[in-house]
N, C-alpha and C positions, 0 to 999 in steps of 0.2 A: 786530663787530656782525652778527647774523644777518640774512638777507634779510627774514624775517618781521618782525623788530623795526624794520628800516629802513622797511618799508611801513607799519608802524603809527605811525611817528614823524610828528607834525604838520609838522615842518620839511621832511622829505623828501616828504611828501604835497603840500605847497605847491610844492616844486620840480618834482615830477612833473606836477602839474596845470598849472603854468606852461609846462613843456616841451610838454605835450599841446596846450594852447591855442595856443601859438606855432606848433607844427607844423601844426595845422589852419588857422591864419590864413595862413601862408606857402604851404601846399599849395593853399589856395583862391585866393591871388593868382596863382600860376603856372598853376593849372588854368584859371582864368578867362582869363589871357593866352593860354594855349595854345589854348583853345577859340575865342577871338576870332581868333587867327592862322589856325586851320583854316577858320573861316568866311570870313575875308578871302581865303584861298587858293582856297576853293571859288568865291567870287565872281569872282576873277581868271580861273579856268578858264572860267567862264560868259562873261566879257567876251572872253577870247581866242577862244573858239569863235565868239562872235557877230561879232567883228571879222574872223576868217578867212572866215566866210561872206559878210559884206558886201563885203570886199575882193575875194574870188574872183568874186563876181557883177559887180563893177565891171570887173575885168580881163577876165573872160569876155565881157562886153558889148563892150568895145573891141576885143578880138581878133576877135570875130565881125564887127564892122563893117569892120575892116581886112582881114580874110580875104575878105569879100565884094567889097571893092574890088579885091583881087588877082584873084579869080576873074572879076570883070567885065572887067578889063583883059586878062586872059589869054584870054578867050573871043573877042576880036575877031579878024577875019581876019588882019590884019597889025598886031598890038598895038603894035609899036615905032614903026610909021609914024604912028599916030594917038594917040601917047602924050600925055596932058594935061600942061600946065605946072603948076607948083606953085600958082599963084594960082587957076587954075580948080579944081584939086583941093581947095584949102582952102575955096573958096566952097561946093563941094558938101558938104564935111565939116561946116561950120558950127562948132559948139562944140568939136568934136574936132580942129579944124585945128591948134591949138598943139601938140598931142601928136604929130602926125604930121610928122616932119622931112622925109621924102623917100620917093618910090616910084621904083624903078629896075628895069630888065630887062636880062638878059645873054644871050649866046649860049652854046653848049655848051662853049666854051673859057673862059668866065668874063669875056669882054669885055662891058663895059656898053654896050648898044646905045641905051638911052633912059633918061631920068631926068626927074622932075618939076622938078628944079633944073638950072640951066645947068651945062654941063661945059666945062672947058678942057683939051683934049687927050684922049688915050685913057686910059681907066680900066679896070682889070681887078681882079676879086675872085676870081681862080682859086685863090688860096691861102687864102681865107676858109673857116672850118669849116662855115658854113652853106651854102656852095656845094658844098664837098666832100661834105657829107652826102647831097646828091641826085645828084651825079655818081657816087658809089659805090653808091647805092641809089635808082634813079629810080622811086620809088613816090609816087603822088599823095597827098600829105598836107600838113598845115600843120606848119611847124617854127618853134619859138620859140628863138632862140639867145641866148647871153650877150651883154652889151654889147661893142661894138667902136667904134673911131673911124671914122666914115664917110669914105670916100675922095672922095666928092663933097661931102657936107655939111660935113665937117671937125669934126663933133660926135660925142660919145659917144652911141650909140643902141643900142636893142634891135632885133633883126632878126626880122621875121615873114616866112617864106619859103614859096613854093609852086613846084613844078617846072613847066617848060613841056615838054609831051610831044606828039610828033606820031607817031601810029601806034605808040605804045609806045616811040619813040626819044626819048632825052634831048636837048632842044633848048636848055636853059638854065634860068634861074630868074627869078622875079619877086619882088622884095624890097620890104618896107615897113619903114622905120626909125622907131621910136618913141622919143621923148625920155624917158629914165628920170627926169629931174628933175621932169617933170610928174606922174609917178606918185608920186614922193617927196613933192611938194607936196600931192597928194591925201591920202596916208596921214598926212602931218603935220597936215592940217586936222582929223583925228579924234583927234589926240594919241596916235597909235599908238606914238610913240617916247618917251613920258613914262616916267620911272623906268627907263631902260635898255631900253625896248621895241624890237622890231625886226619887220620884215615881209620875207618872202622869197617868191620865185617859183621853183619847182624842178620838175624833171621827175619824173613818177611811174614812168617806165620805166628811165631811166638814172641817177637819183639826183643829177644835176648841178644845182647852184644856178645858175639863170639870172641872178638878181640878188637881192641882199639889201640892204635899206635900214635904216639906223639914223639917229639924229639927227646923227651926225658924219661918216658915210661911206657909200659905195656900193661893195659888193664882189661878186664873182661867181666861178664856176668851181670852188668846193669840192664834194667828193663827200659825199653823205649815206649811202653804202652801209655805212659803219662805225658809223653812229649807231644807238643802241638804239631810236630811233623809226622806223627805215626800214621795219621789217616792218609798221608801221601805215600809213605814208605810201603804201606800194606796194600795199597790199591793201584799204584802207578809203577810202571816199569822203570821210569827215569824222571828226573825233574830237579828243581833247585828250590830250596826254601830257606828262609831266615828264621831260626828258632833258638830258644834258650837251651843250651846243652844240659842234658840231665847228668853229665859226668862232672863238668867243672863249673856249671852255672853261668857260662859266658855266652853272650849272643853271638851266634855263628851263622855264616852262609854255608849251607851244606848242599853239595851236589851229590845225588844218589843215582845208582844204576843197578839193575838186577844182574846177578851173576848167572849167565847162561840160562838154563832151565831149572837151576837149583833154587830152592826156597831161601835164597840169601840175597843180600844186596850189599854193595860197597858204597860207603859215604866218604867223600873228601870234603873237608871243611876248612874255612879260614875265619878269623875273628872279624866281626863287624865292629869297627871302631866308630866313635863319634865323628861326624863329617869333618869337623875342624882338624882332628888328628889325622884324617886321611890325607889332607893336603897341607899339613902343618908347615912344611918348608916354604911352599909357595905363598901360603897365607902370611907368614912372617915377613916375607919380602914385600908383598903388596901392601900389607898393613903399615910397614915402615915408610914406604913411599907415600901412602895415603896420609900418614901422620905428618910427614914433612910438608906435604901439600896443604894439609889442614892448618899447620902452624903458619905457613906463608899466607894463607887466606885470612887467618885471624889477624895477623899483623897488618896486612893491606886494608882489611875492613876497619881495624882500629884507627889507622891513619885516615881512612875515608870518613869515618864517623867523626873524628876530631875536626877534619876540614869542614864537613857538613854542619857540625855544631857551630863552628865559627861563622860559617856562611849564614846559618839560620839566625844567629845572634844579630848579624848585620841586617838581615832581612827584617827581623822583628823591630830593630831600631828604626829602619827606614819606614816600616809600616806604622810604627808609633808616631814618627815624625810626620808622615803623610796624614795620619788621623788628626794629629794636632793642627796641621796646616788646614785641613778641611774644616775642623771646628773653628779655627781662627777666621777662615774665610766666611763661614756661616755667621760668626759673631760680627765680622766686619760688614757683611751684606745687611744683616739685621740692623746694625747701627746706622749704616748709610740710609737704609730705607726709613728708619725712624727719624733721622735728622732731616731727610728730604721732605717727609710729611710735615715736620715741624717748620721747615723753611717755606713751605708753600703759602701759608697764611700771610706772614709778613711780606713775602715777595709779591703776592697779589696786591697788597696795599701799596707797596713801593711803586709797582708798575702803574697802578691806577692814579696815584697822586702825582707821579712824575709826568704822566701823560696830561693830566689836568693842568699842571704848572706850565708845561710847554705850550699848551693851547691858549692860556690866559696871560702869560707873562709878557709885558711890553719891554722889559729890561733885557737888552741883548745878552748881558753876562748871565743873568738869571736863566734866560732861555737856553743858553749853551749848557749850563749846569744841569738843567732839567732834562735836556736831550741825552746828556752823558749818563745821568742816573737811569733814565729809561732804557738805554741800550745795554748798560751793564746788568740791569735787572733781567732783561730778556735773555742775555747769555746765561746768567745764573739759573733762570727758570728752565732753560733748555737742558742744563747739566742735571738739575734736580729731576726732570722728567726722565732723562736717560737712566739715572741711577735707579729710579723707581721701576722702570721697565726691566732693567737687568736683575733687580731683586725679585721681581715677579717670575722671570724666566728661571732663575736659580731655584726658587721655591716651587716651580711647577704650576704656578697659578696664572700664567699668561694664557689667555684664551684667544681663539681665532674667531673672527666674524667673517664667514665665507660668503662671498657673493660673486656673481658673474662680472668679470672685469674685461674691458677692451684694452688690452695691453699696449697696442700701438698708440692709441689716442692718449692713454695715461702717460706714456713715455714722452710723447710730443709736448703734452701740457707741462711736464716737469722741466723740459728743456726751455720752453718759453718763460717759465717762472724764473729761471736762472739767467736769462738773457740780460736782465736789468743789472744784476751784480757784475756780470762779465763786462757789460758795456762801460760801467763806471771805472773798471780797471784797464780799459782799453784792450780787452781780449776779444778774440773772435771765437764765438761758440757756434758750432755747426751740428746739424742733425741729419742723419740719413737712415732710411728704413728699407730693408730688403725683405719684402713679404709678397706672397702671390697677389698679382694685380686683381683689383676688384673684390678682395676678400678681407675679412676681419679676423684678427687673431684674438681668441677669447680664452679665458681660464677662470676656474672657480677657485678664488683665493681671497685673502684678506687685503682689501684695497688699502686700508690705512697703513698697514705694516709694510706693504710693498712700496708705498709712497715714501715711508720713512727711509727705506733702503735706498731708493733712487735719489731722494733728496740729499742724503748724507754723502753718497758717492759723488754726485755732481757738485755739491757744495764744496767738498774737499778739493776737487779738481780746480774749481775757480779760485778757491781760497789760497791754495799753495802754488799757483801759477802767477808769476809776476808779469810775464809778457809772452806773447805767442798765441797759441790757439788751444781750445778745448774741443775735442771731437767726440760726439755721441752717435753710436750706430746701433740699430736694432735689427735682428735677423732671426730666422728659424733654424734650429739645428736639431733635426729629428723631431722629437716631441717636446723640445725645450725652446723657450723664448729667451734669447741671449741679448743682453744689453752691454755694449762695450764702451767704456769711457776712457779716453786717452788725453793726456795733457802734455805740455812742453815745459813743466816745472823743473825744479832742480833735482828731483828724484830722491831715492832712498838708498843708502849704502847696502850692498848685498848681504852683509853679516847681520843687518837689522831687519831685513824683510820678514823673517820668520816670527818677529815679535809684533808686527803691526796690528794683528788682531787681538793682542793681549790688552787687558785693561791698563789704563794710565801708561800708554806706550809712547808718550811724546819723546822720551829720551831715545827710544829706538828709532824714531823717525827724524831725529835731529831737530825737532821743533822747540820753540820756547813755550813757556806756560801761557804766553799771551795768545797763542794760537788755539788754545782749547785744553780740555781736561784729558784727552786721549781715550775717550769712551765711545766715540762714534763708530769706529770700525768694529769694535768688540760687540756693540749692540747690533750692528748690521749683520755680522756673521750669525749671531744667535737668532735673529729674526729670519734669516734665510734658511737656517736649519729647521725652524718651526714651520716654515712654508714648504719644506721638502726640497729646497733648492740649494744652491751653493754660490760662493763668492771667492774669486781668486784675484791675486794681485801680483804684478811683475813691475820692476822698476830698475832704472839704471841712472846713476848719478850723472847730472848734466844733460840728460836726454828726456827725462820725464817719467810718468807713471801710467800704467795701464791696469784698469780694473774691469773684470768681467763678472756680470751677475747672470745666473742661469735659473730660470723658473720652469719646472716640468709640468706636464699635464695640460698642455695647450691643445686647442682645437681650432680648425679653420672653418669659417662660415662665410658663404657668399653674401655680399652686401645686398 
């Protein structure tokens, strides 16, 4: 089966339409889900950026307050001698008091000289990274270190550190310990850890995570230098990035924001899920609806394909029958043409000898038989010629011999020719012509074939009219020459009129076989088609028949 035939097949058209509709439906489902996922992801980026900004402002405010405490204590003449106890310090801090675990001061060797908490025995932080950071680089700055277990408080705490300098000489550090659990509680209150979220505080200069909070743990110390987001963290004050976390290896959307003027930033992150998981509930519902629609479409298409297949089988059978009919008609036409050719030779002999006998016979009976033979031969000869003409037309071998024809004179001549047969039957045959006065109506056509048409129409009118009149009129209708032949014969039943131009249509006309073979009107229509014209017939039982012949392409010439 060729591609063109497949595309024209109703069954395949139904299948293709079903496939297209289902493709559009499912594409719409996934496109809608993907669009919703992108919208949700965009909203998450906005939330991450907003959380990072809010959390950085919170951390920055507390660092500023703690840093001011450190600067105030450090500015005293003998800071360790007048160091406040933790109760007085907490009273001054008010709402911030629970977050601040301790404030302590050391000498240049790391020995703790004073603390807001009571100390038992000597305590040294000489090995602590936040102490070593200033002993190795005694620059006045605020330092925020990862969590350590305090040697005085005994609790995990974040260290905010300032150096103590005298005339540029390193004299020790002053340290404030912040409770990370309080920060975690604050972030938790904003549901920062929902859905696998996390919050981190990290250095912008060294890339070290000071502390990272999630719902289940607190971690610190990892480096962000290998992260694809580091170039943004270290150069931009704020932003949002999608990166693979160096902590848990999960793709995350991270909003980051610098903490005040400190070399720190806060990052608030959420997990980047596959887009289908982002809209899982909606996707399940729409997919279920699409699946139900798809099933319905498949069932309807299956029914349509079945009906189309049945219809195609009927069409194929009809096409085969039509082909067989055409082949049968061709065989019949070929057979009739062959038989007609074979009949011509003996017919010519019969006509010739019967005419000879009728001219030479003195016996009345023999003369009568000779005339009967001759008349029957002429009728058979006419049928044979008609069959040959029809066979030529069917085979496309009928040629036209075009010449200039005076249509009015030709029509009048044909009327005169049939006056004799009409007079023998006692009929009145009249002719009228409505053309411009003093003009001739001409056309370039095949005279012989137009004569055949007029002869057949007038002959039928006279032949099938027993009494009354036969009227022939010719007129111009635009560029057509119209010949109208009307008789007062018995007419043709309405249900048989549509068959009068079919071959062997005597039954349709209600005639007997004695009246002819039923080929005349069929040949007449074929001839008019060849001439580019037309022939129409109307009839009413008991009132007669009207035939109109129209030949186009006429021209009017002055005589």
